[in-house]
DODO-136926 format. One record per residue (C-alpha): x, y, z; residue in one letter. Coordinates in Angstrom, 2 decimals, padded with zeros to 5 digits. Layout:
// DODO-136926
(site (X; Y; Z); "A") ...
END
This chain:
// DODO-136926
(site (014.51; 016.56; -111.37); "M") (site (011.02; 017.82; -110.52); "S") (site (009.01; 019.76; -113.07); "K") (site (009.57; 023.50; -112.63); "L") (site (006.39; 025.55; -112.17); "I") (site (008.39; 028.81; -112.29); "V") (site (011.70; 029.38; -114.01); "Q") (site (013.50; 032.62; -114.81); "T") (site (016.66; 032.86; -116.89); "D") (site (019.02; 035.84; -116.61); "S") (site (016.24; 038.19; -115.48); "L") (site (017.13; 041.90; -115.32); "Y") (site (015.09; 044.96; -114.38); "F") (site (015.75; 048.52; -113.22); "S") (site (013.52; 051.41; -112.17); "Y") (site (016.15; 053.97; -113.13); "S") (site (019.23; 054.31; -115.30); "K") (site (021.53; 054.60; -112.30); "T") (site (020.78; 051.32; -110.49); "K") (site (020.13; 047.74; -111.59); "Q") (site (017.37; 046.51; -109.24); "D") (site (017.21; 042.90; -110.49); "I") (site (020.42; 041.31; -111.77); "K") (site (020.69; 037.93; -113.49); "D") (site (017.95; 036.30; -111.37); "V") (site (017.51; 032.59; -112.09); "N") (site (014.59; 031.22; -110.08); "L") (site (013.72; 027.52; -110.08); "Q") (site (010.49; 026.65; -108.25); "I") (site (009.64; 022.93; -108.33); "P") (site (006.07; 021.70; -108.73); "E") (site (004.50; 020.85; -105.38); "G") (site (006.94; 022.91; -103.33); "S") (site (006.47; 025.69; -100.81); "V") (site (009.20; 028.08; -101.93); "Y") (site (010.27; 030.75; -099.45); "G") (site (011.71; 033.94; -100.94); "F") (site (013.89; 035.78; -098.43); "L") (site (015.77; 039.03; -098.51); "G") (site (016.34; 042.29; -096.64); "P") (site (014.05; 045.25; -097.30); "N") (site (014.81; 046.71; -100.72); "G") (site (016.56; 043.55; -101.92); "S") (site (014.18; 043.00; -104.86); "G") (site (011.57; 040.55; -103.52); "K") (site (008.44; 042.51; -104.46); "T") (site (009.95; 043.64; -107.76); "T") (site (010.62; 040.00; -108.68); "T") (site (007.02; 039.08; -107.82); "I") (site (005.67; 041.90; -109.98); "R") (site (007.79; 040.66; -112.86); "L") (site (006.41; 037.12; -112.42); "L") (site (002.87; 038.47; -112.52); "L") (site (003.51; 040.61; -115.59); "G") (site (002.93; 043.83; -113.63); "L") (site (006.38; 045.03; -114.65); "L") (site (008.05; 044.52; -118.01); "K") (site (011.40; 042.73; -117.86); "K") (site (014.38; 044.37; -119.52); "E") (site (016.25; 041.18; -120.26); "Q") (site (015.85; 037.45; -119.72); "G") (site (012.99; 034.94; -119.82); "D") (site (010.11; 034.07; -117.46); "I") (site (008.57; 030.61; -117.80); "T") (site (005.40; 029.56; -115.95); "L") (site (004.12; 025.99; -116.24); "F") (site (006.86; 025.36; -118.86); "E") (site (005.47; 028.10; -121.13); "K") (site (006.81; 031.56; -121.91); "S") (site (004.95; 034.24; -119.95); "L") (site (005.60; 036.74; -122.73); "Q") (site (004.00; 034.53; -125.41); "N") (site (001.27; 032.89; -123.28); "N") (site (000.39; 035.63; -120.79); "R") (site (-003.37; 034.97; -120.40); "I") (site (-003.01; 031.18; -120.29); "E") (site (-000.17; 031.29; -117.75); "C") (site (-001.71; 033.86; -115.41); "L") (site (-005.11; 032.11; -115.47); "S") (site (-003.46; 029.39; -113.38); "N") (site (-001.93; 031.83; -110.88); "V") (site (-003.47; 033.25; -107.71); "G") (site (-001.77; 036.12; -105.89); "A") (site (-002.03; 038.00; -102.62); "L") (site (000.22; 041.05; -102.79); "I") (site (000.61; 042.87; -099.48); "E") (site (-002.77; 043.82; -097.95); "N") (site (-005.84; 042.75; -099.98); "P") (site (-008.19; 045.39; -101.41); "S") (site (-011.57; 044.68; -099.84); "L") (site (-014.96; 046.39; -099.68); "Y") (site (-015.24; 046.85; -095.93); "E") (site (-018.95; 047.81; -095.98); "H") (site (-019.79; 044.44; -097.58); "L") (site (-019.63; 040.95; -096.14); "N") (site (-017.27; 038.12; -097.15); "A") (site (-019.63; 036.50; -099.66); "V") (site (-020.37; 039.84; -101.34); "E") (site (-016.66; 040.58; -101.68); "N") (site (-016.06; 037.19; -103.27); "L") (site (-018.98; 037.62; -105.69); "K") (site (-017.58; 040.95; -106.89); "I") (site (-014.16; 039.36; -107.44); "S") (site (-015.79; 036.39; -109.20); "A") (site (-017.40; 038.79; -111.70); "N") (site (-013.93; 039.69; -113.00); "Y") (site (-013.18; 036.05; -113.75); "R") (site (-014.85; 033.46; -115.94); "T") (site (-016.52; 030.26; -114.85); "G") (site (-016.63; 030.92; -111.09); "I") (site (-019.70; 029.24; -109.62); "S") (site (-021.48; 030.27; -106.43); "E") (site (-020.52; 026.86; -105.07); "E") (site (-016.84; 027.77; -105.50); "R") (site (-017.36; 030.94; -103.46); "I") (site (-018.57; 028.94; -100.47); "Y") (site (-015.88; 026.34; -101.09); "E") (site (-013.01; 028.84; -100.78); "V") (site (-014.59; 030.30; -097.64); "L") (site (-014.49; 026.81; -096.16); "E") (site (-010.87; 026.34; -097.24); "I") (site (-009.71; 029.53; -095.47); "V") (site (-011.93; 028.79; -092.47); "K") (site (-014.23; 031.80; -092.81); "L") (site (-017.55; 030.02; -093.31); "S") (site (-018.67; 031.08; -089.85); "H") (site (-018.19; 034.76; -090.82); "A") (site (-019.55; 034.69; -094.38); "K") (site (-022.33; 037.21; -093.62); "K") (site (-020.22; 039.42; -091.38); "K") (site (-019.21; 042.90; -092.58); "K") (site (-015.51; 043.00; -093.47); "V") (site (-015.00; 046.17; -091.40); "K") (site (-015.58; 043.98; -088.32); "A") (site (-012.90; 041.47; -089.40); "F") (site (-009.55; 041.18; -087.65); "S") (site (-006.45; 041.73; -089.81); "L") (site (-005.91; 037.97; -089.89); "G") (site (-009.46; 037.40; -091.17); "M") (site (-008.96; 040.04; -093.86); "K") (site (-005.79; 038.29; -094.99); "Q") (site (-007.64; 034.98; -095.17); "R") (site (-010.43; 036.60; -097.20); "L") (site (-007.80; 037.99; -099.56); "G") (site (-006.42; 034.47; -099.81); "L") (site (-009.91; 033.15; -100.59); "A") (site (-010.18; 035.66; -103.47); "I") (site (-006.85; 034.44; -104.87); "S") (site (-008.15; 030.85; -104.73); "L") (site (-011.36; 031.47; -106.68); "L") (site (-009.93; 030.32; -110.01); "S") (site (-008.50; 027.13; -108.46); "N") (site (-004.89; 028.12; -109.26); "P") (site (-001.98; 025.74; -109.64); "K") (site (000.44; 028.38; -108.35); "L") (site (-000.15; 030.76; -105.45); "L") (site (002.11; 033.80; -104.99); "I") (site (002.00; 035.42; -101.55); "L") (site (003.89; 038.61; -100.71); "D") (site (004.42; 038.99; -096.95); "E") (site (001.15; 037.18; -096.05); "P") (site (001.81; 037.37; -092.28); "T") (site (002.87; 041.03; -092.24); "N") (site (001.28; 042.83; -089.27); "G") (site (-000.51; 039.74; -087.95); "L") (site (-000.57; 038.82; -084.28); "D") (site (000.83; 035.41; -083.19); "P") (site (-002.58; 033.72; -083.59); "K") (site (-002.96; 035.14; -087.11); "G") (site (000.57; 034.05; -088.05); "I") (site (-000.11; 030.48; -086.91); "I") (site (-003.42; 030.39; -088.82); "E") (site (-001.75; 031.61; -092.03); "M") (site (001.11; 029.14; -091.60); "R") (site (-001.29; 026.21; -091.24); "E") (site (-003.34; 027.42; -094.22); "L") (site (-000.26; 027.53; -096.44); "I") (site (000.64; 023.98; -095.44); "K") (site (-002.91; 022.73; -096.03); "E") (site (-003.18; 024.40; -099.44); "L") (site (000.07; 022.78; -100.47); "N") (site (-000.55; 019.32; -099.04); "Q") (site (-004.33; 018.94; -099.46); "N") (site (-005.02; 021.11; -102.52); "Q") (site (-001.78; 020.33; -104.35); "G") (site (-000.96; 024.01; -104.93); "I") (site (002.63; 025.11; -105.46); "T") (site (003.23; 028.15; -103.24); "I") (site (005.74; 030.97; -103.62); "F") (site (005.88; 033.01; -100.43); "V") (site (007.93; 036.14; -099.82); "S") (site (008.63; 036.91; -096.18); "S") (site (011.08; 038.55; -093.81); "H") (site (009.96; 036.27; -090.95); "L") (site (012.71; 033.69; -091.26); "L") (site (011.33; 031.46; -088.53); "S") (site (008.08; 031.14; -090.49); "E") (site (009.95; 030.14; -093.65); "I") (site (011.77; 027.49; -091.63); "E") (site (008.49; 026.08; -090.31); "K") (site (006.54; 026.33; -093.57); "T") (site (008.74; 025.94; -096.65); "C") (site (010.41; 023.05; -098.45); "T") (site (012.64; 025.24; -100.64); "H") (site (014.23; 028.64; -100.21); "V") (site (015.75; 031.37; -102.35); "G") (site (017.69; 034.25; -100.81); "I") (site (017.96; 037.53; -102.72); "I") (site (020.29; 040.36; -101.74); "N") (site (020.82; 043.59; -103.66); "D") (site (018.84; 042.19; -106.61); "G") (site (020.84; 038.96; -106.91); "Q") (site (020.08; 035.39; -105.86); "I") (site (022.80; 034.33; -103.42); "I") (site (021.32; 030.96; -102.40); "F") (site (018.69; 028.62; -103.83); "Q") (site (018.00; 025.05; -102.75); "D") (site (015.98; 023.09; -100.21); "T") (site (015.62; 024.33; -096.63); "V") (site (017.54; 021.22; -095.54); "K") (site (020.42; 022.13; -097.86); "A") (site (020.50; 025.66; -096.43); "L") (site (020.81; 024.31; -092.91); "K") (site (023.67; 022.09; -094.04); "N") (site (025.40; 024.83; -096.02); "S") (site (027.87; 025.90; -093.35); "K") (site (030.27; 023.02; -094.05); "E") (site (028.69; 020.81; -091.41); "G") (site (029.42; 023.23; -088.56); "K") (site (027.11; 023.03; -085.54); "I") (site (026.40; 026.13; -083.45); "N") (site (025.87; 025.46; -079.75); "L") (site (024.39; 027.45; -076.88); "E") (site (025.43; 026.18; -073.45); "I") (site (024.01; 027.32; -070.13); "E") (site (026.12; 026.53; -067.05); "T") (site (026.41; 027.76; -063.48); "H") (site (029.74; 029.47; -064.24); "D") (site (030.14; 030.76; -067.79); "L") (site (033.59; 032.33; -067.33); "E") (site (035.02; 029.12; -065.88); "K") (site (033.31; 027.08; -068.62); "S") (site (034.88; 029.26; -071.29); "K") (site (038.37; 028.84; -069.77); "E") (site (038.00; 025.07; -069.32); "V") (site (036.94; 024.49; -072.92); "L") (site (039.84; 026.63; -074.15); "K") (site (042.45; 024.93; -071.93); "D") (site (041.26; 021.32; -072.16); "K") (site (040.15; 020.95; -075.80); "I") (site (041.28; 024.24; -077.46); "S") (site (037.68; 025.24; -078.15); "L") (site (037.00; 028.96; -078.50); "N") (site (033.70; 030.31; -077.22); "S") (site (032.00; 033.59; -076.34); "T") (site (029.46; 034.62; -073.71); "I") (site (026.23; 035.84; -075.33); "E") (site (022.87; 036.47; -073.62); "D") (site (023.83; 034.51; -070.49); "N") (site (024.90; 031.52; -072.56); "N") (site (028.17; 030.16; -073.85); "L") (site (028.21; 030.22; -077.68); "A") (site (030.56; 027.99; -079.64); "T") (site (030.89; 026.04; -082.88); "E") (site (031.82; 022.37; -083.31); "V") (site (032.36; 020.08; -086.28); "N") (site (030.12; 017.16; -085.32); "S") (site (027.66; 015.86; -082.74); "K") (site (030.43; 013.68; -081.28); "E") (site (032.12; 016.91; -080.13); "D") (site (029.05; 017.68; -078.00); "I") (site (029.66; 014.59; -075.86); "S") (site (033.28; 015.67; -075.39); "L") (site (032.18; 019.14; -074.22); "I") (site (029.79; 017.60; -071.67); "I") (site (032.49; 015.24; -070.34); "D") (site (035.07; 018.03; -070.02); "V") (site (032.70; 020.41; -068.21); "L") (site (031.45; 017.73; -065.80); "R") (site (035.02; 016.65; -065.04); "A") (site (035.69; 020.24; -064.02); "S") (site (032.64; 020.14; -061.69); "E") (site (030.65; 022.59; -063.83); "I") (site (026.88; 022.17; -063.72); "A") (site (025.28; 022.11; -067.18); "I") (site (021.72; 023.45; -067.15); "Y") (site (020.99; 023.41; -070.87); "Q") (site (022.65; 022.74; -074.22); "M") (site (020.94; 023.71; -077.48); "K") (site (021.87; 023.29; -081.13); "I") (site (021.24; 026.50; -083.06); "K") (site (020.37; 025.77; -086.68); "D") (site (017.70; 028.35; -087.44); "N") (site (017.55; 030.13; -090.77); "L") (site (018.08; 033.55; -089.25); "E") (site (021.72; 032.87; -088.38); "D") (site (022.38; 031.26; -091.75); "L") (site (020.61; 034.09; -093.59); "F") (site (022.66; 036.75; -091.81); "L") (site (025.85; 034.79; -092.46); "S") (site (025.12; 034.51; -096.18); "L") (site (024.10; 038.15; -096.68); "T") (site (027.04; 039.48; -094.67); "E") (site (029.44; 037.31; -096.65); "T") (site (027.91; 038.55; -099.91); "H") (site (028.27; 042.19; -098.89); "E") (site (031.87; 041.89; -097.76); "S") 
END
């Protein structure tokens, strides 16, 4: 088993006496991973992050960072953590270098060389003398990321880093996260509601719902979690006829959704059978797609948990 950079045991927290906001949360974040933390709004994602950073005091349980108790080794643990929580606080009348120098003053041992190094890492060297007020939202997020990298952290915690970004900004942040993990060796914990981004970026995933972890494993394991079932989308020239043929010939139930036939099969061998049956009935098949994205699996898990 890989070394765990973050581990929580039976973590509990509540903002009020009437509701338990975090219930028995047991996170396990392996060293070298990109861990995606998913959950609906109000599920406890940001609260969990604040507990990991010591911004909130746990009621019960243990938090371990780098195999050391956060409670007993707070300064040592957090000195190895960088964080970008929501939108970064920046001095918009100053340029990128000036913002980084101010942030460096609150830390120890940050050289001027490191300031220019992190600008290079987040691809802002070309705008180092530009006033932050002229930055796009994506550039501001990358500058916030540069600030979190000043201390050369082993763990980076990002809360909704692509929130509000345009498609170009989302792609840039996604590539940065991958590069920081693969080239800089940083373990990354990223909270997001953009499930497609988690699928493209992360190696591991934890799903929280109503303050409880309902799934935690690799992204691959999540995709395989529906007992091997494969969801198909089929586009044909006659969807109603296709639906009837599959029902009559091979007892396969399907529904018509968004101008496609949606069905579920047990294995890839069943796909060949569907193609043969439709062609034998003189039905033209325009497209067939396997649906295995995290959004469907996420909704399935959360709906099952609520029921």
